[in-house]
N, C-alpha and C positions, 0 to 999 in steps of 0.2 A: 594762742594757737599752739598746739602740741606737736613737736617734731621729735622723733626718736629713731634709733637704729634697731634692727632685728638681728638676732644671732641664729644662724643656721636654719632659716625658714626658706623652703624651696617651693617653687611652682612646678610640680611633677608632670602635669599633663593638662590638656584642655580639650574641649570638644565644642563645635559650633554648628548651628543650623542657620541658614539665611533664606530670605524670601526671593520671590521671582525677579524683582528688580535688582537685588544685590548680587545675584548670581552672574549678571552681565555687567558688573561694575569693574573697578580697578583691583578687586581682590585677586590674589595670585594662586590661592589654594582654597578648596572648599571641602568640608567634612560631609555635610548633608545639605541638600537643596530642596526647598519647597517649590512645587510646580504651580501652586495657586495659594491663595490666602486662607483657605479653609482646611487644607490637608486632611480631608475626609471627615471633618467635624461640621456641626450644624451652625455654629456661630464663630465669629472671629475670636471671642474670648476663650472659647473651648479650644480653638486652634492654638492660641498662645500657651495655654496650659499644656497641651500636647507637645509644643516646641520645647518647653522646659523639661518635660519628662523624657523626651528623646535625647537631649544632651546629657542629662543625668544618667540615664540607663546606658547610653553608649560609652560614657566616661568610665563608669563602674565596670562594664563588661570589657572594655579595652584594656583595663589594668588588672583584670582577673581578681576583682575584689567582690566581697559580699556586702550587703547592706550593713551588716553588723560591724564591718571594718571601719565605717565612717562614724566619727564621733560627733560631727556637727554639720548641719546644712545651714548655710547663711546666705541671705540675699533678698532681692525684692524686684519690683517692676514699677510701672507707671500708673496702674489702675487704682481706683479708690480702695483704700484699706489693703493695698498690695494683694488684692484678691487672687490674681493669677498665681503668685508664689504660694499663697495659702492653699489654694486648691491643688497645686502641684505637690506641695510638701505633705499633704495628708495621705498621699499614696505610699509614703516611705516611713518606716518606723525609725526615723532619725531625729534626734533633738534639733529643733529648728529655731533660728533667730531671724525674724523678718525685719528688713531694714528699708528705710526710704530716704534717699537724698536726690530724688528725681533722677536725672541723667548722670549723677555722680555716684549712683548706688554701687556700680561695679568696684570702684576704688574703695568705697566704704566697706564693702564685703571682704575685700582682700585685707584691709587693715584690721578689722575685727577678728577674722580667722587667724591672721598672722600673730596678733597679740596673744591669743589663747594658745596657739602652738608654741610660741616663743616662751611663754610662762610655764609650759609643761602641763597645763590643765587638760589639753587634748593632744592626740597624736595625728589624726587625719581629719581634714575638713574639705567639704565641697562648697564653693561659692557659686551662686547662680544669679543670673539676671536675664531679662528679656525685654523686648519692645515689639509691638506689632503696629504697623502704620494705621490700620483701620480701627483698632481699639483706642489708640491714643488720639487720633484726629477727632473722633466723635465725642471723646471725653473733654479734651482741652480746647477744641475749636469748634468745628462743625463736621458732621458726617460727610464723607466725600460725596455721597449721593446728592447732597445739596448743591454741589457745584459752586461753592462760595469762592470768589476770587481771592488771591493772596498777593501781597506785595513782594518785591524782590528780596526783602530782608528775612522772609520766612524760611524756615528749614523744614526738611522732609523727614518724618520719623522713620527710622530704620526698622525693618522687619528682620528680627534675628534673635537667637538665644545662645547663651554661652555658659558653660560650666567649667570650673577649674578645680584641680585636685592639689591641695597644699599639705605639706608635712615637713618634718625635719630630715626626711630621706633625701640624700644628695640628688640633684639634677642640674641641668645646664642653665636654669633660670633661678636666680636667687633674689628674694625680696630683701633689699638691703636696708631701706629706711622708709619713713613715711611722715607726712605732715597732715594733720587734721585741720580742715579749714574752718573759718568763722563765717557766719552769714554776712553778706554785704548787700546794701540796698542804696543805690544812688538815684532812685526815683523813677526808673523806667517802668512804664505801665502798659507797654504794647506787647501783647501775647504773640504777635507776629514778628517780634524782633528779640528773640531769646539771646542772640549773640551779644547784643548791646547790654542786656541785663546781666549776663554771666561773665563778661570779659573782666570787669573790675575784681570779681571774686577770684578768677584765675590769676590775675596779676598779684593780688594780695598773697595767695598761697605760694606762688612761685618765689616771690621776693622773700617771704618768711622762711620757706624751706632752705633757700640758699644761704640766708643770713644765719639761721640757727645751726646749720651744719658747716658753716664757714667755707662755702663754695661759691664759685661764680658760675655763670650760665655755661661757660665753655667746659666745665667739668663733665657735662653730659654730651654724649654723641647726638642725642636727640631729646628735645622736650616735646612730648606729644600731648596736646590738649584734646579734650573729649569731643565736644560737638558745638564749638562756637560758630561753626560755619565760616564761609568766606568773608562775610561782613564782620562778624565778631572777632575773627582772627586779626583783621587790620586794626580794629579798635584796641585789642589786647596789646599789640605792638606799640601803638601810639601812647596808650595809657602807661605801659611800663617805662617808656622813654620819658614821658612827661612827669610822672609822679615819682618813679623810682630811679630815674637816670640810668636805665638799663636797656641795652639794645639786644633784642632776641634774634640771634642769627640761626641757630640750629633748632628750628621750630617747624613742626607740622601740626595741622589740625585734622583729626580723624574725619570730621564732617566734610572737609574739603578733599580728603584723600580717597573717599569711598566711591562716589558716583562719577560717571562720565559727564563731560560737558553737554553731551547730546541728550542726557536724561533729564526729565522735567522735575528737578528736585530743588529749584529756587536757589537758596544760598548754600545748599549742601545738606549733609545728613545730620540727624540728631537722634536722641533716644539712648537709654542705658546700654543697648547692645552696640551702638555705633563704635565707640572707642575699642572695646575688646575684639570685635570681629576684624577691625582694621589692624589692631596690634598683632593678633594671632595669624591672620590670613594674608598679611602683607608686610608689616614692619619687621617682624621677627625673621622673615625669610631673607632680609637684607643683612648679610653678615657683617657689615660695617658698623652696625649699631651694637655696641657692647655695654654701654651705660645709658639707660633710657629712663627718663622721668615722665611717668604718665600723670596727667593732671585732668581728672574727670570733673566736669562742671555740671551743675544742676540748678534749675530755676524752681524755687520753692513756693510756687503759687498754686492756686486752685481755680477752677472755673468761677466759683462764687466770689473770691476776692477780686478777680479780674473784672467781673461784671459789676462789682461795687466800686470800680475805678481805683482799686488799691494798687500800690506799687508791687514790684516783683523782687523780693529778696533772693539772693543766689548764694551758692556755696561751691567750693572746689576742694577736693581732696587729692593729695599727691602721694604716689608710691614710686620709689626708686627701684629699678630692676637692673641686675647685673647679669649679663648673658655671656656664656662661653662660646 
């Protein structure tokens, strides 16, 4: 597992769009809100493409940039062959790297962009990710129209999109270091219990990051995991204590922090957009968090492998943020 520090890489700005359920959640600020799941498009997939375009266009416009100012567009989504990101990227004349780490894609995109900026290969990059509840549900489980029941361990795919602008230009958010995770598979094969599948990967990455950089968990004001949900978060804490002899006290999970208890979201939120919209629209608004370790988690399965009764390997990538 690779852990390394960055030199003078900054997150200059970000822009988010959230869905109808997310606008009435625990989020404290909102850039753009969808009133319905179609936002004027004919299909949910076309709506998700539009979501990505909205956050890219608004981020570029907000910072008075031209398309030619962006050296790299990097990111991905949950759909097969990251089709949403591909269809979005084709509308921009920007070099594009498509990524897939399931719900860990946001952190992966930050790492890839930051490495290229840190090396001097590029100057400005935009990272992009999104998820749409109704595109993801019918791909990985069942279309919601089927009315299929779910157990309490299931999570609810977040509808949202996020773009971030990274460069060496100074800002109040610095990307300090990162750890690239390794796939972990402990034999979980229940697609309705992603938290259990992903928790060991999160534990592995957290423990490795702290050991490699010679830190303990108290170095960070907050360790924010991606979308383990309320079931997976408890498994993570137990697993860290049992396997790594580590008690995680300053920890929140984005999947648990997003929705209200009254909302029908089972064990909490999930999806690539879950962690970043909670980070940008809630966590960063709390001034007490100066050192934040984000640990995005992803389940690396497919509908085919699950139907073949295969197990679900998972991964977690970590990025350390220093906030003024």
